[in-house]
N, C-alpha and C positions, 0 to 999 in steps of 0.2 A: 674479325680480322683480326691483328693486332692493332689495338690501338698504337705502339708503338713500332714499325714497320724496324727498328733498330735492336729490336730487343731479341734477345736469345729466346728459339723457340723451345719448349717444354722437349724432356723426352717423348712425353705421348706423341705430342703434334708431330714430331722427328718419325715416329715410329709410323703413323698414322700415313704422313704424306709419303715415307717409303713404301708404304703397302701399295699404296692407289698407284706406283709407280711402279711397280711388281706386276700387279695387277695388270695396267694398262700395254707394258712392256709383254706378260703373256698373252692380250687378245690380239695385238698386231703379230706376233712370231705364230699364232694357232692359224690367222686369215691368213697368211702368207704361206703356212704350209698346204693351205687346202685351197689356194690357186695356183700352188705349182703343182699339188697332186691333179689337179682337175686338167694343167698344162699337160703332162707329159702322159694321164692317162689317154691310153687307147680311141 
């Protein structure tokens, strides 16, 4: 954690945070797709 919560984050930290967010979104989308496919499948 940053010692100063108001300190601007570094570009590297921002990139890691954005990448983690994108991975989480991709996992959620994949899970939803599987659930929908399982529901629609005969």
